[in-house]
C-alpha positions in Angstrom: 3.5 62.4 146.6 5.6 60.4 143.7 8.9 59.1 145.8 10.7 55.6 145.8 9.8 55.2 149.5 7.9 52.2 151.2 4.8 52.7 152.5 6.0 51.8 156.0 8.0 55.0 155.7 6.6 57.0 153.4 6.4 61.0 154.5 3.8 63.1 153.8 3.6 65.8 151.2 4.7 69.1 152.6 1.9 71.2 152.2 2.1 74.7 150.3 1.0 77.4 152.0 -0.8 80.3 151.0 0.2 83.0 153.8 -2.5 81.9 156.7 -2.9 85.0 159.1 -0.3 83.8 161.9 -2.8 85.7 164.5 -5.5 83.3 164.7 -6.5 82.1 167.8 -5.0 78.5 168.4 -5.5 76.9 165.0 -7.8 74.6 163.1 -8.4 70.8 163.4 -7.9 70.2 159.5 -7.8 67.3 157.2 -6.1 68.9 154.3 -3.3 67.8 153.0 -0.8 70.4 153.1 -2.8 72.5 155.1 -5.0 75.5 153.3 -3.9 76.4 150.0 -5.8 79.8 149.4 -3.9 83.2 150.5 -6.3 83.7 153.9 -7.7 87.2 153.7 -11.1 88.0 154.6 -13.1 87.0 151.6 -16.5 86.9 153.4 -19.5 88.4 151.5 -22.8 89.0 152.7 -25.6 87.0 150.5 -25.5 85.2 147.7 -25.8 85.9 144.4 -28.7 84.5 142.6 -29.6 84.0 138.9 -31.1 87.0 136.5 -34.4 85.4 136.2 -35.7 84.7 132.3 -38.7 86.8 131.1 -41.9 86.0 131.5 -43.3 84.0 128.8 -45.4 85.6 126.4 -45.2 88.6 127.8 -45.0 90.9 125.5 -41.9 93.4 124.8 -42.0 97.0 122.8 -39.4 97.2 120.2 -38.0 100.3 118.4 -40.3 100.7 115.3 -37.5 102.6 112.8 -36.5 102.2 110.1 -34.2 99.4 110.0 -31.3 98.5 107.6 -30.8 99.0 104.2 -32.0 96.2 101.5 -29.5 94.5 100.4 -27.7 95.0 104.1 -23.9 96.0 103.4 -22.9 95.9 107.1 -19.9 97.8 109.1 -16.8 98.6 107.4 -15.1 98.7 111.0 -11.6 96.8 111.1 -10.0 96.3 114.7 -6.6 97.1 115.2 -3.7 94.7 116.5 -0.5 94.7 117.1 0.3 91.9 115.6 -0.6 90.3 112.3 -3.8 88.2 113.3 -3.0 85.5 110.3 -0.2 84.1 112.6 -2.1 83.7 115.6 -3.4 80.3 115.9 -7.1 80.7 115.5 -7.8 77.8 118.7 -5.5 79.9 120.8 -8.0 82.5 122.3 -5.9 83.4 125.6 -3.7 85.2 123.0 -6.1 87.1 121.3 -7.5 87.9 124.9 -4.3 89.1 126.2 -4.2 91.4 122.9 -7.4 92.4 123.4 -6.5 93.4 127.1 -3.1 95.4 126.5 -4.7 97.5 123.3 -8.0 98.2 125.0 -7.6 98.5 128.8 -5.2 100.1 130.9 -4.2 99.4 134.2 -6.4 101.9 136.1 -9.5 100.3 134.4 -9.5 96.9 136.2 -10.3 96.1 140.0 -6.8 93.9 140.6 -8.3 93.4 144.3 -11.9 92.0 142.9 -9.6 89.6 140.0 -7.6 88.1 142.5 -10.4 87.0 144.6 -12.0 85.2 141.3 -8.5 83.7 140.8 -8.9 82.6 144.9 -12.9 81.5 144.3 -11.4 79.7 141.5 -8.7 77.7 143.5 -11.6 77.2 145.9 -13.5 75.0 143.9 -10.4 73.1 142.2 -10.8 75.0 139.3 -7.2 75.8 138.9 -6.8 76.3 134.8 -9.3 79.7 135.3 -7.4 80.3 138.3 -3.7 80.0 136.9 -5.4 82.6 133.7 -7.6 84.7 136.1 -4.2 85.3 138.8 -1.8 86.2 135.7 -4.2 88.9 134.3 -4.4 90.2 137.8 -0.4 90.1 138.1 -0.1 92.1 134.9 -2.5 94.7 135.2 -1.4 95.2 139.2 0.0 98.8 139.8 1.3 97.8 143.2 3.8 95.4 143.9 1.9 94.0 147.1 -1.2 93.1 144.7 1.0 91.1 141.9 3.1 89.7 144.7 0.1 88.4 146.2 -1.3 87.7 142.6 2.0 85.1 141.4 1.6 83.3 144.8 -1.5 81.8 144.4 -1.4 81.7 140.7 2.0 78.6 142.1 -0.2 77.7 144.1 -3.3 76.7 141.5 -0.4 75.4 139.0 1.1 73.0 141.5 -2.2 72.1 142.5 -2.4 70.5 139.0 1.0 68.9 139.3 2.6 71.5 137.0 5.4 72.0 139.3 8.0 74.0 136.7 5.2 76.3 136.2 5.1 76.9 139.6 8.1 77.2 140.4 8.7 80.0 137.9 5.8 82.2 139.5 6.8 81.8 143.1 10.3 83.2 141.6 8.4 85.9 140.0 7.0 86.6 142.9 10.5 87.0 144.9 11.9 89.1 142.3 9.6 91.8 143.1 10.3 92.1 146.6 12.2 89.1 148.8 11.1 90.8 152.5 7.6 91.3 151.9 4.3 89.8 153.7 4.1 87.5 150.9 7.6 86.8 150.9 7.4 83.9 152.9 4.6 82.0 151.1 6.3 82.3 148.2 9.3 81.1 149.9 7.5 77.8 151.6 5.3 77.4 148.5 8.8 77.3 146.5 10.3 74.5 148.5 6.9 72.6 148.1 7.5 73.0 144.2 11.1 71.9 144.5 10.5 68.9 146.4 8.0 67.9 144.1 9.9 68.5 141.1 12.1 66.3 142.6 14.9 69.2 143.2 15.1 68.9 147.4 18.8 69.7 147.8 17.3 73.6 147.1 14.0 72.6 148.4 15.6 72.8 152.2 17.2 76.6 151.2 13.8 77.9 151.0 12.3 76.3 153.4 14.7 77.8 155.7 14.3 81.2 154.3 10.9 81.2 155.2 11.0 80.9 158.4 13.9 83.6 158.5 11.6 85.9 156.7 8.7 85.1 158.7 9.1 83.4 162.4 5.3 83.2 163.0 4.3 81.3 159.7 3.1 77.7 160.9 2.8 75.9 157.1 6.7 76.7 156.7 8.0 75.5 160.3 6.2 72.3 159.0 7.8 72.0 155.5 11.2 73.1 157.3 10.5 70.4 159.7 9.6 67.8 156.9 12.3 68.5 154.7 15.3 68.7 157.9 13.2 65.1 158.2 14.5 64.1 154.8 17.8 65.0 155.9 18.0 62.6 158.6 17.9 65.4 161.0 15.2 64.1 163.7 16.0 65.9 166.7 15.8 69.2 164.9 12.7 68.1 162.8 11.2 67.4 166.0 11.9 71.4 167.6 10.4 72.5 163.6 7.1 70.5 164.0 6.7 71.7 167.6 7.1 75.5 166.5 4.4 74.9 163.8 1.8 73.3 166.3 2.4 76.0 168.9 1.8 78.4 166.2 -1.9 76.7 165.6 -1.2 74.6 162.5 -3.4 70.9 163.3 -3.2 68.5 160.6 -2.8 64.9 160.5 0.1 65.2 158.6 2.3 66.7 160.9 1.3 64.4 163.8 2.5 61.6 161.3 5.9 63.3 160.2 6.2 64.3 164.3 5.9 60.6 165.4 8.1 59.5 162.1 10.4 61.5 163.8 10.1 60.7 167.4 10.7 57.1 166.3 13.9 57.4 165.1 14.9 59.1 168.0 14.4 55.6 169.9 11.3 57.5 171.7 8.8 54.7 171.0 6.3 56.1 173.8 6.1 59.7 172.7 5.8 58.4 168.6 2.9 56.2 169.9 1.4 59.1 171.6 1.6 61.4 168.6 0.4 58.8 166.3 -2.5 58.3 168.2 -3.5 61.9 168.1 -3.2 62.2 164.3 -5.7 58.9 164.3 -7.8 60.5 166.1 -7.7 64.1 163.8 -8.4 61.3 160.6 -11.5 60.4 162.3 -13.0 63.7 163.2 -12.0 64.9 159.2 -13.7 61.9 158.1 -16.8 62.2 160.4 -17.0 65.9 159.5 -17.0 65.0 155.8 -20.1 62.5 156.7 -21.4 65.1 158.4 -21.6 67.5 154.9 -22.6 64.9 152.7 
C-alpha cells in the first residue's frame, strides 16, 4: 500500500475479490494478501495437457509429387479487406490488427466465451496479467449474454489492478456495473471498485462502493472485510469490528483480517482481545509460511 501512514499503524490493503462462493464450508486459512483474486468457479479438468511430440528423426514422410508452381513464380493476388487504411495503423500495434481481424472474420456465435474466460483466469493464476486483460477484453466483446460479459469485465479489472493500472481497473468495474447493478457479479464489481478507488487515492468513494457491495450480496465475505477496512479508516472502530466479524463468520480467513481487527480493538481500548487476535494473525502467518516451504 502506497500511503503516508507509519509502519507502526499501517493497515493492510483491502483485497480485491472476484465473487467467491459464499456457501463454501467454513472457509480456508489463506495467506494471500487481500484474499482470492480469481473468480471462484469450478475450473477443474481431468488430467493434464501434454506437448505434441515432434516426428521421429530420420523418418520418411510421403509428399505430393504434383506439378508445383511455374517458373517464374508469380504469387497470389488476394488482398485482405480492412475497414480502415492499414497504412494509418501503427505496424507495431499488433493488438489493433488482431481486433480488426476479429471484427471482420468472427461473429459472437463463433467464439466460445466461457472457454475464453477460462483462459483469462488461467493467465491471472500464473501472474500473466497483460495477457489476461487482452483475453478477457476479447471475451467481453464477443459475449452474447450479459452475465458472461460482466464476468469477463470484472476479472479484467482484477488483472488491471494486479498491474497497478487502477484507472483501467476502475473503468472495467464501472463498465461491468453499467450492464447490471444487481446481478450475481455486481457485488464483486462493487467491492473490487472500492479497492481500486482506494489505491487510486479516491478514498471518499471507496467506502460508498464497499457498502453497496454488502447491500447487493450480504453473503460475500470479502465485501465485509473491505467495508470493515474502509470504516476503520474513517475512525469508526466499533463498526469495523462488527464488519470483520461478519467476514470471519462467512469463512474469510487471512492474516490481514486478524491484523485489522486487532488494530480496531486497540483503538477501542480492548487490549486483551486485541492481543489474542494479533496472536491468531501470527499463527496463521506461520502456518502459511510452512505451507509455502512445504511446496518448495
